[in-house]
C-alpha positions, 0 to 999 in steps of 0.5 A: 426396351428395358427400364428400371422397373420393367422389360418388354420381352416380346412385342406380339405373338409373331415376334414371340414365334420368331424367337424360336422357330419350329424345326422338323421333328425337334423340341427347341427351347430358348430362354428369353427372360430371367428376372426376380421371381421368374424365368421365361422360356420359349418352346417350339415343338414340331408335330409328333415331337415329345418332351418326355416325362420330367419334373421341375424343382419349382412351380411352372406355368405353361401357356400355348401361343399357337398350334396344338399340344397336349400336356399330361399331368396328374393322370390327365391329358389337357389340350393346349390349344392357343391361349390355354394356360396350365399351372403345375406344382413343383416336383409333379411329373408331366410330359408335353406332346405336340399334335401340330407344330406348336409354340409355347411359353414356359414360366419357371416361378421362383419359390418363396425363400421359406420353400426353397429348402423343402424337398418332397417325399420322405426326406424333409430338409430342416427349415432355415433358422431365423437366427442371424448367424453372421456378423456382417451383411456380406457373410449373411448373404453368403450363408443364404447363397450356400443354403440356396445352392444346397436346396437346388442340389436337394431338389435336383436329386429329388427329381432324379429319384422320383423318375428312377423310382417311377420307372422301377414301379412301372417295370421300365428298365430302359427308362430307369437306366436312362434316368440313372445315367443322367443322375450319374452324370449330374453326380460326377459333374455339378454335385462333385464340383460342389462337394470338392469345392466345399471340402477344399475351402470350407473344409480347410477353415472348419478343420482349424476350429473343429477337427471332429466336425471336419472329420464328420463332414468328410465322412458324410461326403465320402458316404455320398460319393460311395452311394453314387458309385453303388447307383452306377453298379446296380443292374436292375431297375429295382436295385437302382431305385433302392440305391438312389433312395439311399443316395438321397439319405446320405446327401440329405444328412450331409446338407443338414450337417452343413446347415445345422453345424458347419455354417454356424461354427464358421460364422461364430469363429468370425471366418470370412464366409463371403470370401470362402463362398466366393471361392467355392462359387468360382469353382462351381459356377462354370457348370451353370455357364455352360463349361466344364462337364459336358454331360450336365452343362445344360441342367434341366429346367422343367426338361428344357434348356437354352439351345440344348446340346446332346447329352453325353454318356462317358462309359469310361466311368461305367463298370465294364460288366454293365457297360453295354447294358447301360448304353442299350438302356440309354439308347432305348430311352431316346425318342425319335429325333433325339440323340446322345454323345458316347465317349469310350476308351477305345473304338467301340466297334463290337458295341456298334455291331450289337446296337445294329443287331438289336435295332437295325437301321435305327441309329445313325453313328458319326465319329466326332473324335478318334482317340487316342485317349477317348473316342466320341461318337454321336448316335441319333435316333432316326426313327420317324415315330418312337413312343 
């Protein structure tokens, strides 16, 4: 039942549990409501299943509806029996493990506008100016939308960087490689889409009014791309952490230039910012809608998504020298019952033989596509218990 002022999401606990029934050995999620200030997600976790450590770009509230689970946050393990409620700040690493089959409700809390541009750790994005840059309401809304998208991008990279650096400190090579793979998929998906769209539309308009600034933006964008390639080429957790830190610096510089120089220049030139942003958004919104780059269609919202699909690792983009090691790292990061899609330029029979030699009987392999341009295989961790 919906009205202009309210929405009835579920009628009772039985109704809430039926939204997302528990499935054997699975962590399942479903978004049940999204409105101003909050997104509500239902989680069902079977006994022994784990949501591995991750961060959220916004504050969250986790409530237990039934069953028993444990959330580990800030070095503390908190029992989440029915009725328990835990608030976790943005960018704080946490994990969830089900002791019995459990139903949980996750609330993603929207940050205040003044907080959206903030990032943790050493790189701090400049606070937004209170000066009205645009001459029309539509253009002002477009500027705010650009800044919101950039803040989301910055927050996403901060989350990946935290995980990569933490894995390096812990000496966990498998986790570091696995997270780095997720980061590279994000770089080649949503981030690349945004950079390309801004270069094509904002960049063209900017070059008409300030060639020097347009050249600077191109240079900073190229630095982001080059930095992401260096992340792909690293062969140790420590090197990966260093390169990811460098990627944050380059992306932070690009975003600051847009906020402090590009948007004011375009606004002062009376360019139709609303129309430009609409074109950019049209080219990048397909990722959020579940189309486009399969590896990053389901962008992490505190580690959960709507009806999650398996992540994809396209090794065609991975340097040949570290291709097998990258796959091994990704597989090592998969917990029991989890899986991934491997995309290769040829039938990876030697790789599959090495995987079987490393972990006999652990991974079930199914061919989804057999060439001629790509081979797609599903690899599922069939271990009954994998910590």
